[in-house]
C-alpha positions, 0 to 999 in steps of 0.5 A: 819357593823363596826359601828354595830359591835362596838355597839354590843361589847359595849353592850356585855361589859355592859351585861356580865361584867358590874354591874348587880343588881336587875331587870327583862328583861322579856325574854320569856325563858321557865322555865325548870323542873330543874330550877323549882325544884331548885327554889322550893328546895331553897324556902323550905330551906328559909321557914324552915330557916325563920320559925326556926328563929321566925322572922316576917320580914327578909331581903333576898339577892339572886345571880341574876348575877355574880358580883364577879369581883366587889368583891360582891356576892349578887345582889338583896335584898327583904323583906320577911314578915310572915303572909302577906295578900297573904300568910304565907311568901311573898316577898315585893320588888322593881323590874325593869320592863323589862329592862326599865327605870321604876320599881314597887313594887311587892309581891310574893311567895318564889319560884318566888324569885328564878325562875328569872334565878339566877347565883347561888342558894345561899341566905343570910338572915338578921334577924333584931332585934325584935323591928325593925321587929315590925316597918318593919312589920307595915311599909310594911302594910302601904302606906310608901311602895309606898310613898318611891318608885320612879319608875324612875329606875337606876341599879346604883342609887346613894345612896344619891340622889332621882332622880332615885332608884333601888331595894336595895336603896328602901329597905334601905330607908324603913329600915331606916324609920323603924329605925327612929321609928316615924310616917311614914316619907314619904320623901326619903330625910329624910331617906337618911339623917338619914342613912348617919348620922348613917354612912351608906356607899355604896360599890364602883363598877368600870365601865370603860368609855367603859362600861359607853358608852355601858350602855348609848347607850343600857341600859334604866335602867342604868343612871349615872347623879345622881352621883357626877362628881368626881365618873365619873372622877375616873370611880368608882360609889357608889351604895347600895348593899346587903352587904352594907345594912347588914353591916349598919344593923349590925353597927347600932345594928339592926342585930339579925342574919345572915344566908346563905343557898345554894342549895347544 
């Protein structure tokens, strides 16, 4: 009984207090009328903001979970593309599969982006410069989308390693290839080398040894072995965040506009 209690406590520490970045646990929670109404309202606000911006591709971040204890707000980012084969505005993003160790690339409508039980109905929209949008639009219609995808998922994947990948890391690497502006670069190593040389810096999150133990025991979608040993010793791990992506985009001259929207 004591052993089980300790295990549950460790799991609870990871689930409630650990970093919670993008993914889906595939819980069978019914969507309420209120939740659908809120998601629909956010989708309309996003659509109107995107239409007013004149963008053909933008990066949108959402607040999936509360990570304010890490000094962060937005957990997950996806590309939203105008005139996608599936609709006027469609998200293209990577999602964790049901809390497992794998992921997939999905294209879905604006409402879907906000129905995954978000902590807050807020969003940040980063509109790249027109030339970068053109490159992204072409890439999102090409095999590069899947060529840069590694289905081995880790919620805290290290930005400069290719063993695992998470949603924000995939987005950053696709963005990097668009910045390179050359023929499709079907190598994650090359993309990472490019944005590292351009000064990309991830954000650092604190994960205590206790939380790390709980993650290792109970979370298939959290792995630590791609991070440098120095990070484990300090209990501080570098990850790709929505904030770091927008910061990098701005630093490299690729950000045309940043807008935040909220339900109220």
